[in-house]
N, C-alpha and C positions, 0 to 999 in steps of 0.2 A: 786237896779235893780235886777230883776229875773235872776238867773244864767243860767238856761237852759229852753228853750221853746221846747216842743215836740208836733208835730202835728201828729194826727192819721187819715188818710182818712178811712171812714167807709161806706160800703154799705151792709146793712142787716147783721150786725155783732153782733146781739143780743146774739148768742150762745157763743161767745168767747171774747167780749169786756171787760167783768168784769175781766177775768183772766189777760188780758193785762194791765188793769189799776192797778190791784194789784201788778203786777211785776214792773211797772214803779214807783209806790209809794214806794215799798220796796227798790228799787235801788237808786232812787234820793231823797227820803224822801220829805222834805219841800222846797228843792232847785229848784223844777221844776214847770213850768207852763205847764199843760197838756191840750191840746185843741183837742177835737175830732170833725172832720168835717163830718157830715152825709150828704151824697148826694144821695137823692132819696130812702132812706131806707123805706121799707114797713113792716118790722117786728117790734119787740119791742125795737129796738136800742135806740130810743129817750126816751122811758119810763125808761129804765135802766139808761141812762145818766142823766136824770132829778133827779133821786134818788141819784146818786153819787154826783151831783153838790150841793145838799142840805147838804151833810155831809162832803165834802172835798173841802175846799176853793181853792185848787190848780188845781181843775178840772173844765173845762168849755166845752161847745160845741156850734157849729153852726149847724143849721138845714136848708138844702136846699132841698125842696120837689122835685125839678127836678134833675135828675142824672147829675153830673158834670164830671164824670170820675175821676180816681185816681189823675191825674195831676191837674185837675180843683179844686178838693177839697183841695189839698196841697197849690195851689196858693192862694185860699181864706184864708187859715190859715196863710200863710206867710204875708199877708197884715196887720194882727192885733196882732201877738205875739210880745213880748217885751224883750225876754231874751238876755243875753250877748252872749250865744251860742244858735243857732236855728237849729232844725232838724226835721226829720220825721221818723216814724217807721210804718210798716204795723201792722194791727190789729191782726195778727196771733201770735205775740210774738215769732217769730222764732229765733231771734238772742239773744245771751247771753248778757243781758244788763249790767252786771257787767264788762264784757270785754270792752264794749263800753265806760262805765264811766271811766275806767282806761286809755283808749286811749286818753282822753281829754288832757293829758299832752303834746301831740303832737301839740296842738294849739300854742305852743311857737314857732314852726317852720313852721306850715302850717295853711291855712285858711279854708280848707274844708277836711273832713274825710269821706271816703267811707267805710262802714262796708262791708267787702268782704268775701264770703264763698269760693271763687275760688283762691285767692292769695296764691301762693305756693302749690296749690293742683292740682291733676290730676282728670281725669274723674271718677276713681274708689273711690276717697277719699271724694267726695262731696255727702252729704246725700240728694239726690233727686231721683225721678224716672228716669230711663234711658232716656226715650224719652224727658223728660223735660230738662235733661242735654244736650242732642244733640241739641235741639232747642236753648238753652242758648249759646252754643258754636258757632252755626251758626249765631245767632244775633250778637255775639261779633265780629266775623269776619267782618260783614257788617258795624258795627259801626267804627271799626278801618279803614276800607277802605274809607268810605264816610266822616267821621268826624275827623279821626286822633286821636281819644281818646285811649290812650295806656293802659287802665285799664281792668283788667280781669273780673270785675263784675259791669258793669254800671247799671244793673237792681237791685242791692242790695236794699232791702226794708228798709234800714236805712242809712241816710246821715245826717251829721251835719256840720255846718259852723258858722263862726263868724257873729255877727250882721252886721258888715260893708259890708259883702258879700251880704246879703239881701238888705241893704240900697242902694247899688249901682246897684241893679238888676232891670231891667224893667220887667213888668209883662205881656208883649205882647208875650205870648207863642203860638206857632203854634199847639203844641200837648197838649191836656188835658187828654190823655190816657196813655198807657204804654210806649210810646216813650218820655214821659215827662222827664224821668230821664236823657236821653242823651242830650236833649235840655238844661236842667238845667246845666249839666256839661259843655256843650259848652259855655253857657253864662258866667259861672264862669271862665273858662279858658280864654275866650276872654277879660275879665276884668283884666287879669294878676294876679289872685289869685292863691295861691299854693295849689294843691290838693294832698292828700296822701291816698292811698288805704291801709287799715289795715285789716289783717285777723281777723275775729271774728267767734268763733264757732257758729254753727246754727243747727237747726233741721228742717226736712220737716214736715209741718203741713197740714193735709187734709183740704179741703174746700177752696182752692185758688180760687179767683175770675177770674184768668187768664184762657183763653180758646183759643183753636186754631183758632177760628173764628176771633180773634183780630189781627192775624199775618198780613193779607193784609193791614189793617189800619196802623199798626206799620211801615211797609215798606214804605207805602205812606207818612207817616209823616216824616220818616227818609230822604226820598228824598227831601221833602219840606224844612226840616231843613238844609240839605246840600246846597240846592239851595239858601237859604236866607243868608248864611254866608257872 
C-alpha cells in the first residue's frame, strides 16, 4: 500500500507547481502518491504535469477543463487516491513539509491532523499581510460560533487523515470553494474521528488565488453548512 497520498488542487499554477513537486519528492521520496488536480487551468500547468508524469512514477494528475473550485478539486482527488494516510496541500508550498512529515507520529492518537500557522501564535507572529490576518481571525470567530469548531486555523492549506476517515466520508459537499475546509472538518468530527491541530512553520507566498470577492460566497456556504448539520 502507498503510505501517503497527497492531493494538490491547482488552478493556473504553472509558475510554481514544479517547485512544490520538488519539495514533496524531496520530503516524502518514493513513499508518496502525488496527485495534482487541475481545475480549469488555462496556462501551461497541464503541459508541465505531463512532463513530470513521464519521469516520476509517483506523480499523476487529473485534468478538469471546467473550474471546480479548491474544494471540488480536492473532492475529485479524494475519490481516487489510495494511501494509508491521505491529505492535501496548496500549490504554493507554504508549509514546512519536513515538520508535517514529523507530525505523522501523532496518528497513533489522532485520525486527522491540521497543519496550523496560528496554533500558539498571536497576530504579530503569523507571517501574512495584516489585512489577511484580520480576515482570517474574523472567519475563525464565525466558524466557532456557527459550527463549534475549536481550531485556530481551519483554513490551513494542509490537512492529513487516515484512509478510514476518507472511506467513511460521503462526498456530498455543500461547498466546493474556500468554505470546503470547515465542511470537511465538520464531517470528520461528526463521524467521531479525533482531530489534532499541529503548529507547522509557514511562509507567505505571493500569488494566492484567494480574493475578497469570495467572502460573501464563503459566508453563504457557512450558513448552509450550519443549517444542514
